[in-house]
MMTF fields as JSON, N, C-alpha, C and O atoms, coordinates in Angstrom:
{
  "mmtfVersion": "1.0.0",
  "mmtfProducer": "UNKNOWN",
  "numBonds": 339,
  "numAtoms": 340,
  "numGroups": 85,
  "numChains": 1,
  "numModels": 1,
  "chainsPerModel": [1],
  "groupsPerChain": [85],
  "chainIdList": ["A"],
  "bondAtomList": [4, 2, 8, 6, 12, 10, 16, 14, 20, 18, 24, 22, 28, 26, 32, 30, 36, 34, 40, 38, 44, 42, 48, 46, 52, 50, 56, 54, 60, 58, 64, 62, 68, 66, 72, 70, 76, 74, 80, 78, 84, 82, 88, 86, 92, 90, 96, 94, 100, 98, 104, 102, 108, 106, 112, 110, 116, 114, 120, 118, 124, 122, 128, 126, 132, 130, 136, 134, 140, 138, 144, 142, 148, 146, 152, 150, 156, 154, 160, 158, 164, 162, 168, 166, 172, 170, 176, 174, 180, 178, 184, 182, 188, 186, 192, 190, 196, 194, 200, 198, 204, 202, 208, 206, 212, 210, 216, 214, 220, 218, 224, 222, 228, 226, 232, 230, 236, 234, 240, 238, 244, 242, 248, 246, 252, 250, 256, 254, 260, 258, 264, 262, 268, 266, 272, 270, 276, 274, 280, 278, 284, 282, 288, 286, 292, 290, 296, 294, 300, 298, 304, 302, 308, 306, 312, 310, 316, 314, 320, 318, 324, 322, 328, 326, 332, 330, 336, 334],
  "bondOrderList": [1, 1, 1, 1, 1, 1, 1, 1, 1, 1, 1, 1, 1, 1, 1, 1, 1, 1, 1, 1, 1, 1, 1, 1, 1, 1, 1, 1, 1, 1, 1, 1, 1, 1, 1, 1, 1, 1, 1, 1, 1, 1, 1, 1, 1, 1, 1, 1, 1, 1, 1, 1, 1, 1, 1, 1, 1, 1, 1, 1, 1, 1, 1, 1, 1, 1, 1, 1, 1, 1, 1, 1, 1, 1, 1, 1, 1, 1, 1, 1, 1, 1, 1, 1],
  "groupList": [{"groupName": "UNK", "atomNameList": ["N", "CA", "C", "O"], "elementList": ["N", "C", "C", "O"], "formalChargeList": [0, 0, 0, 0], "bondAtomList": [1, 0, 2, 1, 3, 2], "bondOrderList": [1, 1, 2], "singleLetterCode": "X", "chemCompType": "L-PEPTIDE LINKING"}],
  "groupTypeList": [0, 0, 0, 0, 0, 0, 0, 0, 0, 0, 0, 0, 0, 0, 0, 0, 0, 0, 0, 0, 0, 0, 0, 0, 0, 0, 0, 0, 0, 0, 0, 0, 0, 0, 0, 0, 0, 0, 0, 0, 0, 0, 0, 0, 0, 0, 0, 0, 0, 0, 0, 0, 0, 0, 0, 0, 0, 0, 0, 0, 0, 0, 0, 0, 0, 0, 0, 0, 0, 0, 0, 0, 0, 0, 0, 0, 0, 0, 0, 0, 0, 0, 0, 0, 0],
  "groupIdList": [1, 2, 3, 4, 5, 6, 7, 8, 9, 10, 11, 12, 13, 14, 15, 16, 17, 18, 19, 20, 21, 22, 23, 24, 25, 26, 27, 28, 29, 30, 31, 32, 33, 34, 35, 36, 37, 38, 39, 40, 41, 42, 43, 44, 45, 46, 47, 48, 49, 50, 51, 52, 53, 54, 55, 56, 57, 58, 59, 60, 61, 62, 63, 64, 65, 66, 67, 68, 69, 70, 71, 72, 73, 74, 75, 76, 77, 78, 79, 80, 81, 82, 83, 84, 85],
  "secStructList": [7, 2, 2, 2, 2, 2, 2, 2, 2, 2, 2, 2, 6, 6, 7, 6, 6, 7, 7, 7, 1, 3, 3, 3, 3, 3, 3, 3, 3, 7, 1, 1, 1, 1, 7, 7, 1, 3, 3, 3, 3, 3, 3, 3, 3, 3, 7, 6, 6, 1, 7, 3, 3, 3, 3, 3, 7, 2, 2, 2, 2, 2, 2, 2, 2, 2, 6, 6, 7, 1, 7, 7, 7, 1, 1, 7, 7, 7, 7, 7, 1, 6, 6, 6, 7],
  "xCoordList": [-29.573, -28.61, -27.395, -26.64, -27.177, -25.96, -25.715, -24.568, -26.762, -26.584, -26.086, -25.358, -26.452, -26.073, -24.567, -23.969, -23.928, -22.475, -21.726, -20.679, -22.247, -21.598, -21.692, -20.75, -22.805, -22.963, -21.96, -21.351, -21.78, -20.803, -19.398, -18.603, -19.088, -17.77, -17.564, -16.489, -18.58, -18.481, -18.217, -17.379, -18.918, -18.691, -17.251, -16.559, -16.818, -15.469, -14.38, -13.301, -14.649, -13.682, -13.8, -13.057, -14.744, -15.038, -15.324, -14.805, -16.163, -16.433, -17.923, -18.41, -18.645, -20.089, -20.459, -21.499, -19.638, -19.97, -19.217, -19.093, -18.726, -17.99, -18.253, -19.12, -17.523, -17.665, -16.512, -15.645, -16.495, -15.426, -15.405, -16.437, -14.218, -14.065, -13.949, -14.029, -13.757, -13.616, -14.066, -13.78, -14.766, -15.231, -14.8, -14.709, -14.535, -14.351, -14.751, -14.616, -15.237, -15.636, -16.541, -16.69, -17.144, -18.012, -19.09, -18.956, -20.15, -21.242, -21.943, -21.688, -22.834, -23.58, -25.063, -25.448, -25.875, -27.331, -27.809, -27.171, -28.92, -29.441, -29.878, -30.342, -29.72, -30.095, -31.589, -32.103, -32.306, -33.738, -34.389, -33.697, -35.693, -36.429, -36.992, -36.925, -37.533, -38.185, -37.243, -37.584, -36.081, -35.171, -34.284, -33.858, -34.017, -33.079, -32.018, -31.541, -31.664, -30.636, -29.398, -29.495, -28.265, -27.012, -27.079, -27.503, -26.656, -26.676, -25.274, -25.117, -24.288, -22.904, -22.088, -22.263, -21.189, -20.442, -19.117, -18.942, -18.206, -16.901, -16.53, -16.084, -16.72, -16.528, -15.392, -15.35, -14.479, -13.398, -13.755, -14.091, -13.679, -14.026, -12.785, -12.154, -12.436, -11.241, -11.621, -12.382, -11.086, -11.361, -10.21, -9.082, -10.488, -9.467, -8.381, -7.257, -8.701, -7.735, -6.711, -5.75, -6.912, -6.032, -6.573, -5.983, -7.692, -8.3, -8.916, -9.562, -8.7, -9.294, -10.276, -9.898, -11.542, -12.563, -13.044, -13.216, -13.253, -13.757, -15.129, -15.283, -16.122, -17.505, -17.836, -17.834, -18.128, -18.304, -19.547, -19.983, -20.112, -21.169, -20.5, -19.279, -21.285, -20.717, -19.893, -18.934, -20.242, -19.498, -18.071, -17.125, -17.932, -16.613, -15.876, -14.668, -16.613, -15.993, -15.426, -14.384, -16.084, -15.673, -14.196, -13.487, -13.692, -12.266, -11.35, -10.265, -11.774, -10.955, -10.853, -9.768, -11.969, -11.98, -11.316, -10.576, -11.571, -11.013, -9.481, -8.84, -8.901, -7.443, -6.845, -5.667, -7.652, -7.17, -7.707, -7.117, -8.793, -9.358, -10.099, -10.482, -10.299, -10.91, -12.432, -13.09, -12.997, -14.448, -15.086, -14.543, -16.226, -16.91, -18.381, -19.026, -18.911, -20.34, -20.679, -19.837, -21.864, -22.199, -22.57, -23.022, -22.383, -22.616, -21.837, -21.368, -21.708, -21.03, -19.939, -19.772, -19.202, -18.124, -16.867, -16.909, -15.762, -14.496, -13.469, -13.38, -12.696, -11.628, -10.285, -10.043, -9.415, -8.056, -7.11, -7.421, -5.966, -4.954, -4.255, -4.521, -3.375, -2.603, -3.458, -3.107, -4.576, -5.457, -6.785, -7.56, -7.049, -8.326, -8.286, -9.335, -7.111, -6.997, -7.468, -7.441],
  "yCoordList": [-4.141, -3.787, -3.074, -2.471, -3.113, -2.554, -1.101, -0.702, -0.296, 1.141, 1.446, 2.422, 0.65, 0.938, 0.789, 1.709, -0.323, -0.408, 0.645, 1.129, 0.998, 2.042, 3.392, 4.182, 3.657, 4.906, 4.982, 6.029, 3.883, 3.838, 4.068, 4.779, 3.477, 3.681, 5.153, 5.702, 5.787, 7.217, 8.04, 8.941, 7.745, 8.456, 8.251, 9.202, 6.99, 6.676, 7.325, 7.618, 7.552, 8.207, 9.725, 10.432, 10.216, 11.651, 12.154, 13.185, 11.402, 11.679, 11.879, 11.542, 12.424, 12.606, 13.442, 13.204, 14.404, 15.302, 14.977, 15.824, 13.781, 13.36, 11.869, 11.283, 11.282, 9.859, 9.397, 10.192, 8.126, 7.609, 8.313, 8.739, 8.419, 9.023, 7.957, 8.267, 6.694, 5.6, 4.299, 4.048, 3.486, 2.179, 1.117, 1.38, -0.094, -1.252, -2.488, -2.528, -3.481, -4.696, -5.55, -5.34, -6.521, -7.467, -7.95, -7.853, -8.467, -9.034, -10.092, -10.237, -10.835, -11.851, -11.723, -11.381, -12.001, -11.991, -13.407, -14.365, -13.566, -14.913, -15.565, -14.896, -16.865, -17.606, -17.846, -18.09, -17.783, -18.046, -17.254, -16.693, -17.208, -16.519, -15.185, -14.841, -14.462, -13.195, -12.003, -10.957, -12.133, -10.989, -10.83, -11.812, -9.587, -9.317, -8.318, -7.482, -8.425, -7.57, -8.411, -9.628, -7.776, -8.48, -9.191, -8.606, -10.465, -11.24, -11.512, -11.904, -11.311, -11.479, -10.387, -10.141, -9.723, -8.616, -8.402, -8.777, -7.795, -7.386, -6.107, -6.153, -4.979, -3.673, -2.933, -2.878, -2.368, -1.54, -0.087, 0.283, 0.733, 2.155, 2.962, 2.728, 3.904, 4.712, 6.173, 6.741, 6.773, 8.16, 9.052, 8.584, 10.316, 11.292, 11.416, 11.812, 11.084, 11.16, 10.023, 10.032, 9.049, 7.889, 6.678, 5.6, 6.846, 5.73, 4.743, 5.13, 3.471, 2.39, 1.658, 1.145, 1.611, 0.896, -0.287, -0.178, -1.402, -2.596, -2.925, -3.077, -3.036, -3.335, -4.716, -4.931, -5.671, -7.069, -7.651, -7.197, -8.66, -9.422, -10.333, -10.488, -10.93, -11.695, -12.891, -13.264, -13.499, -14.679, -14.304, -15.04, -13.169, -12.682, -12.111, -12.297, -11.413, -10.71, -11.638, -11.338, -12.745, -13.589, -13.975, -13.731, -14.561, -14.914, -13.687, -13.745, -12.592, -11.375, -10.808, -10.42, -10.757, -10.208, -11.168, -10.733, -12.456, -13.44, -13.517, -14.007, -13.055, -13.018, -12.019, -12.118, -11.056, -10.003, -10.087, -9.505, -10.786, -10.887, -12.207, -12.837, -12.623, -13.922, -13.871, -14.869, -12.73, -12.624, -12.315, -11.535, -12.921, -12.738, -12.428, -13.048, -11.491, -11.21, -11.169, -10.765, -11.567, -11.621, -10.259, -10.177, -9.2, -7.855, -6.856, -7.185, -5.655, -4.624, -3.94, -4.156, -3.111, -2.328, -2.575, -2.542, -2.82, -3.054, -2.106, -1.964, -1.46, -0.563, -1.236, -1.777, -1.206, -1.717, -0.596, 0.234, -0.58, 0.415, 0.899, 0.408, 1.848, 2.334, 3.088, 3.158, 3.657, 4.381, 3.654, 4.052, 2.615, 1.92, 0.654, 0.14, 0.14, -1.054, -2.249, -3.343],
  "zCoordList": [11.582, 12.61, 12.031, 12.793, 10.759, 10.171, 10.481, 10.681, 10.529, 10.752, 12.157, 12.342, 13.147, 14.519, 14.772, 15.329, 14.389, 14.567, 13.747, 14.176, 12.586, 11.785, 12.487, 12.439, 13.129, 13.871, 15.013, 15.232, 15.744, 16.834, 16.283, 16.897, 15.141, 14.526, 14.17, 14.407, 13.607, 13.277, 14.536, 14.518, 15.622, 16.893, 17.364, 17.728, 17.348, 17.821, 16.999, 17.514, 15.734, 14.856, 14.892, 14.212, 15.692, 15.735, 14.319, 13.892, 13.604, 12.193, 11.922, 10.843, 12.899, 12.726, 11.505, 10.891, 11.15, 10.04, 8.761, 7.877, 8.665, 7.479, 7.258, 7.906, 6.37, 6.097, 5.239, 4.878, 4.91, 4.056, 2.696, 2.178, 2.144, 0.819, -0.27, -1.459, 0.143, -0.816, -0.162, 1.008, -0.925, -0.468, -1.469, -2.668, -0.962, -1.838, -1.05, 0.173, -1.75, -1.056, -1.902, -3.106, -1.246, -1.928, -0.971, 0.249, -1.549, -0.774, -1.597, -2.792, -0.945, -1.676, -1.354, -0.236, -2.348, -2.214, -1.925, -2.362, -1.198, -0.953, -2.263, -3.186, -2.318, -3.532, -3.621, -4.712, -2.5, -2.492, -1.367, -0.518, -1.357, -0.31, -0.777, -1.957, 0.15, -0.16, -0.167, -0.719, 0.426, 0.566, -0.663, -1.272, -1.011, -2.098, -1.62, -2.387, -0.349, 0.223, 0.538, 0.699, 0.622, 0.867, 2.22, 3.217, 2.245, 3.487, 4.027, 5.184, 3.22, 3.642, 2.957, 1.763, 3.71, 3.109, 3.831, 4.991, 3.111, 3.639, 2.889, 1.743, 3.546, 2.922, 3.62, 4.849, 2.848, 3.368, 3.101, 1.976, 4.142, 4.066, 4.407, 5.438, 3.554, 3.756, 3.96, 3.177, 5.014, 5.365, 4.916, 4.765, 4.705, 4.31, 5.377, 5.07, 6.61, 7.715, 7.682, 8.452, 6.797, 6.73, 7.466, 7.405, 8.161, 8.894, 7.904, 6.93, 8.18, 7.385, 8.289, 9.343, 7.874, 8.634, 7.792, 6.578, 8.456, 7.774, 8.345, 9.557, 7.473, 7.858, 7.312, 6.1, 8.236, 7.847, 8.493, 9.551, 7.846, 8.503, 9.53, 9.518, 10.409, 11.525, 11.069, 11.744, 9.948, 9.48, 9.093, 9.376, 8.453, 8.047, 9.254, 9.396, 10.127, 11.248, 12.316, 12.9, 12.577, 13.705, 13.648, 14.625, 12.566, 12.574, 12.614, 13.192, 12.011, 12.024, 13.439, 13.873, 14.157, 15.511, 16.496, 17.378, 16.356, 17.282, 17.192, 18.122, 16.117, 16.005, 16.994, 17.339, 17.453, 18.342, 19.769, 20.679, 19.976, 21.324, 21.488, 20.502, 22.728, 23.016, 23.061, 22.767, 23.423, 23.558, 22.202, 21.42, 21.93, 20.65, 20.87, 21.715, 20.129, 20.052, 18.568, 17.766, 18.185, 16.763, 16.178, 15.036, 16.951, 16.438, 17.29, 18.379, 16.789, 17.567, 16.783, 15.582, 17.492, 16.905, 17.719, 18.949, 17.056, 17.713, 17.118, 15.899, 17.978, 17.527, 17.765, 18.844, 16.771, 16.894, 16.515, 15.661, 17.151, 16.836, 18.092, 19.189, 17.931, 19.063, 20.06, 21.238, 19.62, 20.537, 20.767, 21.635, 20.014, 20.133, 20.953, 21.339, 21.228, 22.066, 21.37, 21.934]
}
């Protein structure tokens, strides 16, 4: 599901033909099982326009999003700022 919320963020930023110029963050791999992909992450993406986007898994995102609004979904894209509401 990660690509879908990122695509919506790119649309909302009017950045279809560009992307972040710098990334920083962390993630964790599962300790057991068949998967070797990140299961928890918190990534900060910085655009040349000065926009800062944060890409998080639902565990990290829930407290961050709930600080600004009462409704919660375990996936999706949320815009904050003077023009994003």
